[in-house]
BANU-877327 format. One record per residue: x negated, y, z negated of N, C-alpha, C, O in turn. Coordinates in pm, whole numbers, plus 50000, padded with zeros to 5 digits. Atoms other than C-alpha are relative to their C-alpha. Layout:
N
XYZXYZXYZXYZ...
This chain:
485
499614986549957105434772119978498905010449945498585011149827500984989250038102884800319977500695013749972500755022750056499244988350037104814826419791499175013250026499675022950082500904988249986101844851119788499965005450137500025017650157500214997649865101494849720162501375005950054501355016150122498634994949971105354854520216500155013949956500685022350029499774987650077105294883419977499185010450088499695021250118500744990949914102444899420193500655003650128500565015250169499444997549887104324896020505501335007649998501685014950091498844992350024107544909120364499675015049971500385024550004500434985950033105614939120237499645007650133499965019450149500124994249861104444945020607501175003950068501205014250135498704998649936107984941920725500595011549939501155019850012499294988050067109224967120474499315013450050499965023350082500714987049946106474992920581500455002050142500675013550181499634997649857107444987720942501425005450007501755014750080498534993450008111164993020856499905015049944500755023449975500054985050039110075025520688499905009250109500545019750109500304993049877108915038321014501305003350079501445013750143498584996549933112545035521151500605011649938501215019950005499324990050072113655058220876499515015050040500145025150010500504987149960111535086121023500825006750102500915018950107499184995349896113805089221314501305007949953501475019549990498814993250060117075098321137499495012849911500075023649910500344988950080115045119320893499575012050094499835023550058500364989149895113635139921208501485006550035501705018650035498594995149958117405142221313500615008349899501285018249929499414991350110118375155220975499295013249977499865022549920500984986950001115525182320995500665008650102500945020350077499484992249879116955193421332501395005349989501695016950015498544996649991120685192521289500844997449873502045000249865499015004150114121795180020949499125000249862498874990449793501054998850103119455194920684500704996549857499984993349763499555003050135121915189020390500114985549970500564981949861500195014750027121465151420420498594995650007498334983650006501285004750006117765152120430499644991049881498954980849889500225008750135117705139220071500304985750025499554977449975499665013749995119365107420175498874990950058498634979750014500995008649938116565095720399498645002449911497824993249908501224999850082113755110020159500154989749879499164983649836499805010350106115335087819880499854985050066499394976049997500075012349938115485058520132498434996950029497984985450018501475002249986111715063320211499334995649875498604985749868500435002750152110925064219838500314985449967499434977949924499525013250041112905032519782499314989050070498854979250011500645009949906111505013420071498564998149966498064986949953501475000050038107885023919983499844993149869498914985349851500205007650135108455012119624500254984450020499554976149962499815015249965109874978019758498694995050050498234984650001501145005749940106744974019965498844999649905497974991049917501014999350104104534983019676500164987049906499214980349867499725011150099106264956619454499584986750083499084977750016500295012149936105714929319730498514998749997498034987749971501275000950000102084938819754499324998149878498164994149882500545005850121101474933719389499924985549993498954980349937499995014150003102354897719429499374993750127499294981450133500465003349877100834895719781498644993549992497884996349900501325006449993097814873819877499135010950059499585019150139501024989449961094674895019935499124993550113498345000650175500885005749883093034869820192500415006950131501595009250158499754992949869092704887020533500394992150116500934997350213499555009649903093274856320739500594988349957499884980449895499425013550046095714828220671500924994850115501315002250205499325007249905097604803820873501635000949954502004999649837498624997550027101454809620906500614986650027500804983450144499265012549970103104775920870501305003050018501805013849989498574997749972106554769820976500885001849889501905008649900499164996750129107934768920623499935015049962500995021049942500144986050024106614803820550500655008050103501265018150069499344992349880107864815820907501505000649973502145011049984498525002550030111364802420813500335011149874501255019349879499784990750107111154821720489499995013650032500845021249985500194985349953109984854020650501185004150066501825014150033498874997349920112644852320902501365001049915502055011249926498814999050070115544845020672500015010649887500955018549875499994989050109114514866520369499765013650076500415023450040500194987749918113264893220622501305007050041501535018850017498774993549958116714897320776500915004749878501635014649887499034996450115118514898320434499335013149933500055022049886500554988550055115934923520310500195013050094500375024350051499874987049909116174946120619501445003350008501685015250028498504996350017120124945120598500395007149872501265015749861499724992350128119914954320231499355014150008499935023749958500574986250000117564983320298500565008850103500315020850095499344994049887119484993920608501305006849937501835016949983498644995550058122564998320377499735013749909500625021449872500094987350089120815025920169500375013250032500755020949944499494987849964121575055220375501485001349986501955012249955498585000350010125255045620372500345000649856501295007649822499795001950147125075037319989499805013149932500595017049846500374986250058123385071419903501185009950038501585018449959499004990849940126055089020120501254997649924501925007349888498785003250060128905070719956499884989649898500354978649929500305009550105127955051919631501084992549949500924982549879498775006850059131465042419556500654988950083501774984550056499585010849917131745016119830498804991650051498564991750172501075007249965128694993219830500154988850116499304986050201499715011149892130374965520038500105005150138499644998950234499934992149871131184990620315498665004250037498425004450158501354996949954127535001420315499254988150051498574989250153500705011749948126144966420353500664996350122499954992250215499265004749874128914959020617499385008550128499095003250236500524993149882127624988420834498684995950042498364994850161501445003349968124014978520799499964987850081499404987150190499965013849928124694941720888500485001550131499874996750226499434999649870126944950921163499105006450102499185002750219500974993449915124204973521315498954990550029498724988450149501185008449980121264949321274500474986750079499754981750165499515012349928123324919021393500615002350134501124993450201499234996149873124604939121692501344995250023501704990650131498625003549996128104931921613500885011650039501865010350113499234987549959129334968221636501165003649933501815013649967498724996550059132144967021403499625011249873498505013149825500164989450092132684994521152501135001249896502264997449925498794999550082134735001620843500535014449989501545017149924499534986749992134975038620908501145002050093501214995150194498894997149908138165052821067499595006350126500325005550224500464993549872136115072021324498585001149983498015001049875501634998450000132465075821433499765013549949498685015749896500224986050041132915112921351500175001149837500115012049781500014998150143133285103820976498525001149949498265005949839501494999250039129425101120967499415012150043499735017350150500704987549958127205131020968498994996250103498644984650121500925003249877124795134721264498764990849970498424982650055501085007950024121845118821102500334985649964499524976649989499525013650018123765088620991500454993750131500304981650150499705005149860125035084821345498694994650061498604983250109501245004449937121475084121464499554986249939499144977050010500535011950072120595057621196500804988150050500254977650086499105009749955123715038021293499554993950143499434981750158500485004349873122575036521664498704993149997498584982350055501205006850025119045028521570499834986649961499044978650011499865013850055119934999121367500534990450106500104978850106499545006449898121844987021665498824995850101498604984050131501015002149901119044989921906498834991849947498264983750020501025007250063116504976521665500374985549978499554976449993499495013050029118684947121576500024992050143499744980050150499965007649858119084938921966498654993350039498614982050086501215005549964115394934622017499344992249883498324985649900500445007350110114924920721674499105006949910498085011649960501024994450077113214934821378498844991549977497734996549962501115008650019111134904521331499144999250146497944996550149500804997249880110164909021699498995011950006497865011350055500874989250022108844942321627498984998449906497925004549922501075004850102106924927621323498994992050065497824993750029500895007949937105274902821545498945009550073497745007050069500854990149918103824931921759498935005149909497795006249953501044995150098101994945221449499374990649918498574994649834500535012450093101084911021288498934994450076498954994850199501085007649937097984892521359500524987350063501584982450024499615012849948098174861621568499924988649892498854987549832500085007950114099104833521315500614986250047501704982950002499705013549998099404798421448501454997050054502095005050123498785006149951102514777221514501225009249925502265011449987499004993350060104554797921252500425012350067501595015950053499764987049918104434829721471500934995850113501765003950154499135006349884106134807621750501314999649942502285002750011498625000850071108934803021505500685013549986501895015150000499494985050013109234841221449500505004150138501605009450157499644995949856109234846721822501374993850046502245000650102498815007749944111934819221894501265004849920502365004049975498964995850084114114832821609500475012850050501665015050028499484988349948114464865921772500314998950155500925008150209499335001849871115064852122129500644986749992500114976950044499205012450018117654825722039500444993350117500474999750223499455008249887119004798122265499394987250003498414984549933500495013649983118484763222367498594997950054497854989250010501275001049938115494768322577499225013550022498655016050129500664987449999114074802122502498504998550036497824990249975501435000849964110644807422667499185013349985499785024049974500854990250006107704829922645499745005950140499764999150243500344995249860106844854122922498504999650028498124999650145501335001749991103154851922860499264989649912499834986149809500545009950090100744826722711500065003849848500454995749764500254997150139100154846522386501335007149963501955015050033498664995350030103154853522186500095014849961501135021049983499944986050005102124888722079500075008550116500665019350114499894993149870101724899522425501374997550069501805005750150498785001949940105024883622522501045009949914501975015249974499174992050079106714903422236499795014750051500795021650073500134987049955105154935922352500435002550148500745013750187499444997949865106144930722705501385000750004501945009150075498544999050021109654923422611500545013249950501525019149999499634986450060109794954622393499925012050115500675021750119500244989449885108484974422708501054999150082501695009350107498775001749903111094960122940501295005749925502055013049988498824996450064113804966522673500035015850004501045022150034500054985350007112615002422637500205007250134500835017750145499764993749856112525010223005501404997450052501895005650129498635002949953115914994823072500995009549923501955014849979499114990750079117475015422784499855014350047500825021950052500154986249947115675047822925500685002750128501085013950161499414998949871117085039423263501375003749995501835013150059498604998950014120625035623156500355014349933501415019749963499804987450042120335068422960500045010350102500925018950103500084990849901119305087023252501165000250101501635010650148498715000849924122225072423461501235005649936502095011550001498804995050070124735081023189499915015850004500965022350016500054985250000123445117523185500415003750137501235012850149499604996449856123795118623571501585000050013502245007950081498465002649993127405105323512500735011149924501965011449924499284989250063128155135923311500264999449851500995007849798499885001150150127935124522943499005009249930497875011349974500904991350086126485147522681498864991349951499004979149955501175006850030123085137422556500134988349888499644977049897499805008950122124115121522223500874988950034500654977549993498965010449969126975102922361499344989050097499624977150089500595008049891124865088922655498974991849928498804980149960501015007650080122085079122402500724988749924500384976949935499185010450071124645061722179500454987450082500324976050037499515009549909126095042222465498844991450059498964979350076501145008249945122595032922610499424990949891499024979649918500675009850096121325019322276501104988849967500724977349946498895009750027124745001422212500094988650103500264976850071499975008349880124744986122560498934990350002499244978450004501115007049988121164973322575499814989949873499064980249881500095008850110121574957122228501224990350002501444982449910498575007349983124954941122354500635001149862501094991249804499464998650135126124955322033501535006450001502515000449957498554994149992129134980122097500295010249915501455014149915499744988350078128825007721853500275010850091499445013150179499654990349903130755036722031500265012849940500605013249821499974987650048130925072621990501565002449955501805010649867498544999150027134805069821970500574988249941500104977349974499505012650068136815046121760500834990250096501114978650066499235008549910138745033822059498884995550121499244991950233501045004249905135445025822240499765007950119499535020050109500124991949871135125035322612501235005950051501165013250149498804996649959138795041922643500085014950013500675019950109499934985849998138325079022556499145006650123499455017550171500704994749882135795084122836500605001850125500315011250200499134999949896138175076623092499215001950132499655009850215500914998049894135355073723352499764985850061499304976749994500495012649922134925045823608498554998150010497984987449992501544999949988131305056223663499234995949870498214989149878500445004250123130575051923292500234983849978499344976749932499725014150009132265017123296499074992150094498564981650054500745008349898130375005523613498564999349936497964988649935501384999850056126985016423441500034991049881499104983249862499945009950109128024998223138499904985750029499164977849971499885014849951128904966323317498574994450047498124983350018501335004149941125534966223500499054995949882498484985049879500995003750100123474968223185500564992849886499794990949792499435010550102125674946622961499474985550072498974976450007500455011649928124864920323232498494998750001497994987549990501435001050011121184928623235499604996549859498644989049840500585002750133120904927522862500504986649955499904981449862499605013050042122784894922828499404987650083499794976050070500725011949925120504874723068498515000549936498095010049871501225002750051117074860922982499055010850036498995014350154500834990749973114554886322959498684996250056497965004650112501345005549932111564864923069500264998950154499334996150229499674999449842113264866223421499615013150054499185014250169500314986549962112714903423429498385002050030497885008550122501594999249996108864899223365499564991850137498714996350213500325005649889108774872923636500285007750132499475007950224499784990749891110524896523880498965009750021498465012050131501054991050001108074921623779498644995450080498025002350160501255006449934105164897823884500314996150145499404992050217499705004949863107024890224210500364986050015500424981150127499785014150004107864854424106501574997450010502294994349916498585000649979111224853224269500374984550011501554981049999499595013349994110974814924309500554996049855501544988749846499655004050132111264811423928501365003749965502054996849890498594995050027114504833123930500944990750086502004986350040499025009749921116004811724214500144987149928501264982249923499895013350058115234779224026500865001249870501464991549824499305000050144116824792223699501534999850032502085007650109498595004449977120324778623689500985007049897502175009049923499224994050106121474794923363500835012850038502035014650019499254985649975122154830523484501074997250115502065004650116499095002449898124044816023791501314994749932502424999149962498785005250071126374796623565500755010549920501975011549919499444988450065126804826923352500825008850059501895012450012499074991649912127974848623628501154993750051502205000050066498875007549950130134821623759501165000149897502325002249931499085001650106131824817823422500725014049981501925014249955499584985950019132314856823396501095002350127502215007150109499244997549883133694857623762501434992949979502504998849994498765008250022136244829423685500905006249896502125006849909499194993850109137274846423367500755012950039501945015050014499374988849954137734880023524501064997550106502055004950104498985003649912139734863723817501284996649932502335002449959498925003550085141984847323577500835010649938502055011649952499324987850074142724877923368500695010450108501775016050091499464990149902143214899323673501294995550060502225003450079498755006349953145834874423814501135001749895502285004849928498965000350094147624873623488500435014349970501605016249938499534987350024147674910723441500965006650103501935013850076499324995749894148834917423784501414992750017502404999650042498835007749968151524889323820500925000749876502084996849886499054997050103152904897823473500545013649988501325017649901499654985649977153254933023590499695008149879500435017149842500494991350098151274946423305499465012150049499735023049997500534988049952149264969123522499894998550155500034987150199500235002649854148704975023909498694992850033497814990749950501215008949965146144955324105498725008649968497815003149906501224994350004143524981424104499565001949852498385000749821500184999850147143784986323727499594987549949498664986249869500245015150055143874948823670498574995850032497864990449948501355003649964140664943923871498905007949914497915002349869501054993250084138764971023685499914995849868498814992949821500145004050145139734962023331499694986649975499044983449875500345013650011139554925323392498484996950010497944989449929501435000149983135964927623514499205004249881498344997349827500634993350112134944952023244500024992149867499004990949799499685007750119136454931322958499274985850005498684981949905500695012749978135054897723089498465002549975497854995549893501554996750025131434912523102499845004249844499014998949771500234995250130131874930822777500074988149877499234986649788499865011550098133194900422574498984989850027498314986149930500875009349966131054875522755498625002449962497854993349931501414995650039127924895622680500005001449851498935003949796499804996250137129204899422322499795012949973499605015449854500014986650031128954936722356501055005249923500805011549820498794996850076132524943022246500575014350027501385019749952499274988249961133284975122431501244997950059501544986450091498655002149948136724981322564500275011850085499925023150052499674990649918138024999522853501525002150000502045011950054498495000250024141714992122771500234990849871499434982549828499635006750134143484979122458500464985550041501624981950060499585014649989143264942522519500764992549902501154980949921499245006450115144984935622196501434999450041502164991949976498664997649937148274944622405500114990950128501214988950180500005009049887147394921722689500874987749988501244984449875499265012650009149374889722774499184989549921497964990549908500685009350078148604859422563498934991350082497934987150024500875007749922146874840722854498655008850002497615003049972501114991449985144374870522903499265000649865498035000149859500684999550141143764872822517499244985849980498124985449930500635013150022142984835322513498784999250077497844993450022501175002049916140424837522800498945009149924497785005049911501054992650080138674865622596499594992749876498424993249838500415007650118138724844122293499024990050015498154987649930500865011149953137034816822473498655005450034497614999750001501324993649959134424840522619499215003749876497995003149887500604998050116133624850422248498984989249969497844992249932500835011950049132174815422183498864998850111497724996150074500985003049893130304812922523498845009349977497745003849971501144990850009128034843722478499175000850129499634997350238500744997049887125164852622700498874988750025499004977449978500995009449980121994835622818498994999949875498925009049792501115001150098119164823722597498905010150031498735014150146500964990649979116344847222544500575014050028499855022250086499314985549986118784878822552500375005149872500184998949767499554993850125120164901722309501364995749965501884999549860498495004850018123614885522335500184989449892499254981949866499595009550102125334864622062500674988350068500524986550189499285011249961127484833522092499184986550002498044985549957500775012149991126554798922154498944996750100498114987750088501024998149892124584806022466500344989750121500694978250093499815007649877125004791822833499214987950001499704976950028500805012749987122204768922816500424989049893500304977449932499545009050101123474750622498501244993850058501334981550058498755004949945126934746922660499714991750122500384981550139500365007549878125394734222987499414986049954499794975550006500585012550034123254708422803501094990249938501164978249965498795008450065126344696722594500814993850107501124982050097499225006149908128334692122907499344989250078499934978950110500775010049935125644673823080499744986649904499754975149948500095012550089125084651222769501334992749980501334980649958498655006549999128884644322757500144991550129500574980050124499805006949871128874634923131499014986749999499324976250054501125011650011125684611823056500614989649920500534978049962499375009150074127584594922783501224993650075501454981650057498865006149910130674589023025499304989450085499724977850089500575008749897128344573623281499494986749930499594975749984500475011850070126774550923008500994991249955500774979249942498775009150029130154538622908500444991650128500794979950117499755007349876130814528923268498954990050042499204978650081501125008549961127394516123336499035000149880498245009449865500815000750117125674505423017498445000250017497725005049931501334999349971122324501023176499365009750062498165009350090500424987549919122074532923344498915008249930499005010349809500894990450087119014555623263500305013850066500045016050184499704987549955120174591123287499375011849934499595013349813500904988850062117954622023217500865012950022501545014450123499334988150002119414655923138499035011350049498005013349985500814991249954117904683323340500665014350014501875016050031499504985249977118164721923369499155005550118497975008550096500794997749868117014731023730499114988550011499594977250019500825011449971113904710423771499174995849875498134989149880500575002750122113084708223417500854989249918502074990349906499385011350074113924676923211500055003749847499045006949784499824996650134115394683222870499704989049903500294978349915500425009250107113794664822572501204995449929502035003649888498885004550085116274640922398500225007149866501345009349821499974994550124115284657022073500635014450005501265018749909499394986549979116354691422200501554999250030502305008349994498565004149973119764675622320500574997249856501695001349824499435003550140120164662721957500145013049908501075014549828499954987250079119324697621807501085007650050501825013049968498814992949943121804713822038501294994349937502115001149875498695006250057124474689121942500405003249856501535006449817499834996150153123874694721569500245014049981500955017649887499754985350014123844732021619501405002250034502065009249957498584998349958127284730421809501054994649879502095000549850499025004250106128864709521523499875009049892500925012849840500104990850115127514732021253500625013850032501155020649944499354986949966128684762821445501544999749987502175008849934498595002050014132184749621469500494998149849501545002749804499725002050141132074738421111500105012749926501075015049854500064987850073131064772420982501145010450041501645018549963498964991949957133584789321207501364995949932502175004649902498815004450057136374768321059500145004549850501165009449800500084997450147135224772920697500215013949968500905017149872499864986350019134924810520732501275004850031501765013849961498624997349981138284812520892501034998449893501975006049872499205004250109139784795420608499855010849875500815015349812500384991450111138044817520352500615012750028501315017049937499634987349968138924850120517501565000350023502065011650029498585000750005142624840520546500525001149850501685004649829499664999450134142624839220162500375015149976501205017849888499774985750022142664878220186501385003650042501745015050014498634997249952146224876720337500185001850137501305003150186499874999149861145284879620692500614986950067500314975850022499275011249937147444856720925498714989450058497594993850084501035010849947145424824221047499545004050128498345003350156500474997049857145404835621407499125012749998498145013250072500854988650027143954869521301498674996549952497625000850001501275004450059141444852921090498984993050102497784995450103500735007049913140334829721365499395009850095498185009350113500664989649911139804859021613498975008349927497945011449987500994991450074137974879721341498704993049989497664998250028501215008250026135514852421249499294996550139498064995950145500515003349875135014843621615499175012550040498005011350075500674987349970134104880421678498835002649914497845007249971501014996850079131864883921377498804989550031497634993350038501015011049986130034848921439499235002350119498015000250128500534998549867129524857421790499425014650031499055017450145500474986349992128404893921736500855009450108500355018250178498944991749904131494908421938500365013449945500165024349998499484986250062132974932821702501444998549994502024992249906498504999250005136534939021799500534985850033499944978050108499165012549969139064909721801501335003350039501555010650136498704998049973142684909521790500885004249870500385003349758499314995750103145474922421572499525011149921499315021949976500434987050092144354944821271498665003950033498315015049994501284995049962140794945521418499855000750150498794997250202499964998749862141644951621772499015010650050498335017049970501014990549944139554973722011500285014549967499385022849983499794985750027141195005821907500135002049846500515012849801499824999450142141174998121533498604998049936497664996850015501235001950069138314993821284500314990249888501474986749867499835008450108137614970420981500335007249869500075002349759499834991750115138724998120752501154994349912501134996349791498805006650067142104978520658499654987949924500454983849840500235011150061140294948320544499675001949838499135011949792500345001850133139994938620180498514998449972497814995150067501395002750036136574936220001499694986450022498604983350070500315015649979136854897820011499804998150148498884991250192500035002249857137544900320385498655004350058497954997350131501284995049957134634922520443498694992149964497754990550042501055010050056132344900020224499764989850095498654987750143499995012049906133214870920445499495003150139498744995550201500494994949880132654890620750498545001450013497904998050112501584997950008129084899920638499464988550038498744988150138500705013249994128124864220606500254995050132499354988550185499885004649862129594856520938499205006650100498845000450200500854991749910127634883921106498504995349976497724994550071501335004150028124484872420943499644985450050498624982350111500185015749952124894834221006499984999750161499254991850221500075000849864125674842421373498755004750059498234999050155501304994149950122574864421420498874991549980497954991450061501215007850016120244840121267500334984850035499674974950002499635014849924122054810321449499994988949891499514977749911499585009450102123054793921113498844992749935498664994949815501045007550069120114771321037499185007449911499085003949793500924993450078117704796720922500485003549866499735001649770499384994550118119994810820654500284988649916499944989449798499555009850081121354777820535498834991649947498944985349842501335006250046117774763320507499545006349877499374999949774500564992750113116524790820282500875000649876500455004449767499025001150129119664786220055499864987649928500374986149817500195013550074118624750819974498865002249893497775007149923501064998750083116774750219652498724991450021497634996049987501155007749964114454721319765498945005950104497775002250115500874993049905113164744120039498875007849927497745009049974500934990850072111474766119783499094990349906497914993249885500725009350091110414736219546499034991550070497944989650015500725009649929108984712719801498615004850035498435015350097501514994249963105164715919833499534993550131498484997150183500525004849878104944695020140500065008950105501115015150124500114991349890103674714620445500874995650121501084983850149499305003349873105704716920758499085001050125499534998550237
C-alpha cells in the first residue's frame, strides 16, 4: 500500500470538497448572514485537513494508481466526505453529533432520510447545503474527483466503476475522464431541464430547485416533511415521475441517444425489464387499492404509478401516505426497494442487471440438472456474460442479503419491532429513505434512538458503496499486505 500516494489523492479530494462549501457560503451571504460563520469554520477545517494530508503526501508528479490504492481512495474518500459534510450540521447543533453525521450520510448516499421534524427546522444556507450534498452524492463525489484528476491507469477504472455501480456498468467514451465529464454534463442538463419545467408548473424557485436536485439524484430530500403530498399537484408529480425514470436508467444510453445510436438503445434489455417491473408493480397496487375500496380508480392509478416509480428508482418521494395502504401494496413496495434501478444510474438497490443475471444463472442450473451435458451461456442482449462476472454477482447478492439480515437484527435491539426494522434497513441499504411504521413517508427518523441512527448510518454507507469496498478497507490485512493488486 502506497500510503503517501493515497494521502495525496485524499488531499485533492478534500480541496475539491471545499469548493462545494462555497455554494452555501454564497447563499448565507445573500439570505442568511447570521450563519456565515458556520461555513467559514467549515472551510478552515477542511483546508486544515487537506494541509495535513499534504504533509504526508507523495511529491512525485506522475504515479500509477493501482487497484489497491483506488479501493482505499474510494472507501476512505466516502467516509471522509461524509464526516466533513457533517460539519455544518455539527457547528449549528454541537449537542447531537450522531444527527449531524446522519444528515450528511443521508445526503451523500442519496437516501433522503432526515432526523429533523421538518425541513423548515434548517436555516436557508443549511437547506442549500442539504440539497447540494444530495445532488453531489447522486453523481458521486469520486466521479467529480476523477474529472480534476490526471489519467491514472486501471485504478482510475475502479474509481469510475465505483461511482456507476451495477453488474455491467459501461463507459460512454474510451477515456474514463472524458466519460466522467460527459456524464456530469448530461446530469447537469437534465437537472436544469427539470428545474425549468417545475418553475413552469408554478413552484417557487427554491422549492423547484430542491425537487430537481433531489429527483435527479434519486434521493428524495423534500421541502416538506410529508414529501410531495403538500404540493397537491398532478403536474409536479408527472414531472417527478419522468425524471425519476430518467435518473434511474443507465446514463450511457443518453450519450448514445445524443450520438444518434438508437440501435444500441434497442439492443439494451435492462431498461425494458425495468419498465416492465414498474408497470407490473403499479398495476398490482392499483388493483389492490381500488378493489379494497381504499381510493377511487383515478386516484389509485395516479398514486400507484407514482409510488412504483418513486420506490423502484429508490428516490423515496411520496404522493400519498403509503404507510396506510393495504398490506399487499406495502409488500409490493417493500420488494421494489430491493430491486432498485438500472446499472450506471444514480439509483440504489441491487440493480436490474444483477437480478437478471441471477435469474438466468438459476435457469441455467435448472437446465444442467435436467441435462447434465448441456452447454448454456448467460447473455444480456447480444453480449455474453463472463462466468467470473456471474460469480461476482452471486457473491454480492449473498453478501447483500447477509448484511440486510444482520443490520435488521442489530437495529431491532433499539426496541423497534422486527417488521419495522426490516423495512427501515431495506430503505437505508437501498437508499430509499422512507419505509413503514415509525419511519413512514409522512414521518422522519427523529424518533429513533442513537443506536438505531448509528446502525442506519452504516446501512446507508454500505448500500452506497455496494458493500465490498467498505468491508475490504476494514480488513487489517488490506493495509498490511505489500502485494500489488
